[in-house]
C-alpha positions as CSV (number, residue, x, y, z in Angstrom):
1,A,-95.6,-7.1,35.3
2,V,-91.9,-7.7,36.2
3,P,-89.6,-5.6,34.0
4,V,-87.3,-7.7,31.8
5,K,-83.6,-7.0,32.5
6,V,-81.1,-7.4,29.7
7,D,-78.3,-9.6,31.1
8,G,-75.9,-9.1,28.2
9,A,-76.2,-12.6,26.7
10,M,-78.5,-11.4,23.9
11,S,-76.3,-8.5,23.0
12,R,-73.2,-10.7,23.0
13,Q,-75.1,-13.3,20.8
14,A,-76.0,-10.5,18.4
15,V,-72.4,-9.3,18.3
16,A,-71.1,-12.9,17.7
17,A,-73.5,-13.3,14.8
18,L,-71.9,-10.3,13.1
19,N,-68.7,-12.4,12.7
20,L,-66.4,-9.4,13.1
21,Q,-62.8,-9.9,11.8
22,P,-59.4,-8.3,12.2
23,I,-58.6,-5.8,9.4
24,R,-56.7,-6.8,6.3
25,I,-53.5,-4.8,6.5
26,G,-52.7,-2.6,3.5
27,M,-49.2,-1.2,3.6
28,V,-46.3,0.1,1.6
29,P,-43.8,-1.5,1.6
30,E,-46.0,-4.3,0.3
31,D,-46.3,-7.7,1.8
32,K,-44.6,-9.7,-0.9
33,P,-41.3,-11.6,-1.2
34,G,-38.3,-9.3,-1.6
35,A,-40.3,-6.1,-0.7
36,V,-38.1,-3.9,1.5
37,G,-38.8,-0.4,2.8
38,L,-36.0,2.1,3.5
39,V,-34.9,3.9,6.7
40,G,-36.4,7.4,6.7
41,M,-38.9,6.7,3.8
42,P,-42.6,6.9,4.5
43,V,-44.5,3.7,5.5
44,W,-48.2,4.0,4.6
45,M,-50.8,1.9,6.5
46,W,-54.4,1.4,5.7
47,V,-57.4,-0.9,6.0
48,A,-57.4,-3.0,2.8
49,G,-60.9,-3.5,1.5
50,P,-62.8,-2.3,4.6
51,D,-66.2,-3.9,4.9
52,A,-68.9,-4.4,7.6
53,R,-67.0,-7.3,9.2
54,T,-63.6,-5.7,9.3
55,Y,-64.3,-2.0,9.8
56,G,-68.1,-1.5,10.1
57,P,-70.6,-0.2,10.4
58,A,-72.3,-3.5,11.1
59,T,-75.8,-3.9,12.6
60,N,-77.8,-6.8,14.0
61,T,-80.8,-7.5,16.1
62,A,-81.4,-10.4,18.4
63,N,-84.9,-11.4,19.4
64,D,-86.3,-13.9,21.9
65,G,-90.0,-13.0,21.6
66,A,-90.3,-10.9,24.7
67,L,-87.2,-8.8,24.1
68,S,-85.1,-7.5,21.3
69,V,-81.6,-6.1,21.3
70,S,-80.2,-4.0,18.4
71,I,-76.4,-3.7,17.9
72,T,-74.3,-1.2,16.0
73,A,-70.6,-1.9,15.6
74,K,-67.8,0.2,14.0
75,V,-64.1,0.6,14.4
76,S,-63.2,3.8,16.3
77,L,-59.5,3.6,15.9
78,T,-56.6,1.4,14.9
79,R,-53.4,1.3,17.0
80,W,-50.4,0.3,14.9
81,D,-47.7,-1.2,17.0
82,M,-44.8,-0.7,14.6
83,G,-42.6,-3.4,16.2
84,D,-39.8,-0.9,17.3
85,G,-41.5,0.3,20.5
86,Q,-43.5,3.0,18.7
87,V,-47.3,3.1,18.3
88,V,-49.2,5.1,15.6
89,T,-52.9,5.7,16.4
90,C,-55.2,6.2,13.3
91,R,-58.8,7.3,13.5
92,T,-59.6,6.6,9.8
93,A,-59.2,3.6,7.5
94,G,-56.1,5.4,6.1
95,S,-55.3,6.2,2.5
96,I,-54.1,3.7,-0.1
97,Y,-50.6,4.5,-1.4
98,E,-50.3,5.2,-5.2
99,D,-46.9,5.6,-7.0
100,R,-47.8,9.3,-7.8
101,F,-47.4,10.1,-4.1
102,G,-43.7,9.4,-4.3
103,K,-41.9,10.1,-1.0
104,Q,-44.7,12.1,0.8
105,M,-46.1,10.9,4.1
106,S,-49.6,9.4,4.3
107,P,-52.1,12.1,5.1
108,H,-53.9,9.8,7.5
109,C,-51.8,7.0,8.8
110,G,-48.1,6.8,8.3
111,Y,-44.7,6.2,9.9
112,R,-40.9,6.4,9.3
113,Y,-38.5,3.8,10.6
114,S,-35.1,5.2,11.9
115,T,-33.2,1.9,11.9
116,Q,-33.1,-1.1,9.6
117,G,-34.5,-4.5,10.6
118,S,-37.4,-6.9,10.4
119,Y,-40.4,-5.6,12.3
120,T,-43.6,-7.4,13.3
121,I,-46.5,-5.0,13.0
122,R,-49.7,-5.4,15.0
123,A,-52.8,-3.5,13.9
124,V,-55.2,-3.5,16.9
125,T,-58.7,-2.2,16.0
126,T,-60.9,-0.9,18.8
127,W,-64.6,-1.4,18.0
128,D,-67.4,0.8,19.4
129,I,-70.2,-1.6,19.9
130,A,-73.5,-0.1,21.2
131,W,-76.6,-2.0,22.1
132,T,-80.1,-0.9,22.8
133,A,-82.9,-3.1,24.1
134,S,-86.6,-2.9,23.6
135,T,-86.8,-2.3,27.4
136,G,-85.0,1.1,26.9
137,Q,-81.8,-0.2,28.4
138,A,-78.6,0.4,26.5
139,G,-74.9,-0.3,26.9
140,S,-71.7,-1.0,25.1
141,I,-69.5,-4.0,24.6
142,P,-65.7,-3.6,24.4
143,L,-63.9,-5.4,21.6
144,T,-60.4,-5.3,20.0
145,L,-59.2,-7.4,17.1
146,T,-55.6,-7.8,16.0
147,A,-53.9,-8.4,12.6
148,T,-50.2,-8.8,12.2
149,R,-47.6,-8.8,9.4
150,T,-43.9,-8.4,9.1
151,V,-42.1,-5.6,7.3
152,V,-38.4,-5.4,6.4
153,I,-36.7,-2.1,6.5
154,G,-33.3,-1.7,4.8
155,E,-30.8,1.1,4.6
156,V,-29.3,2.7,1.5
157,Q,-25.6,3.1,1.5
158,V,-24.0,5.8,-0.7
159,L,-20.7,4.6,-2.2
160,R,-18.1,7.2,-3.2
161,K,-15.3,6.6,-5.5
């Protein structure tokens, strides 16, 4: 019998069926009209409502009768391009900001802007996608997905009489 070789098409098909999506960005300052962050104040970033499609883990199996391929996919890290030339790498989904945290930095994924402006933030998730075939072959498929949003950072001016 001739051994069956996995050509990657079945694994890519199994990944496509997962319908993986960019994350939904959670952030303070919030993404709403009039929301402005301040120079020097903490910016918190997180994955809002992480699920199998946006953060993993997600699994799937493709089968063609003679061969099956199993896939496991999960985000390994998120690189936050902060729009000012700086990048923050976060290896967790982050922590959701609550008012009780006040001015403290995020314990998992945060940043501080040093100048005012309007910044386009890009959150690029890197997925670890591993496949294993019924033939014993295994491999990985690289995948990155990007979400964007804009944040406005202002500056507080102290007025003296």
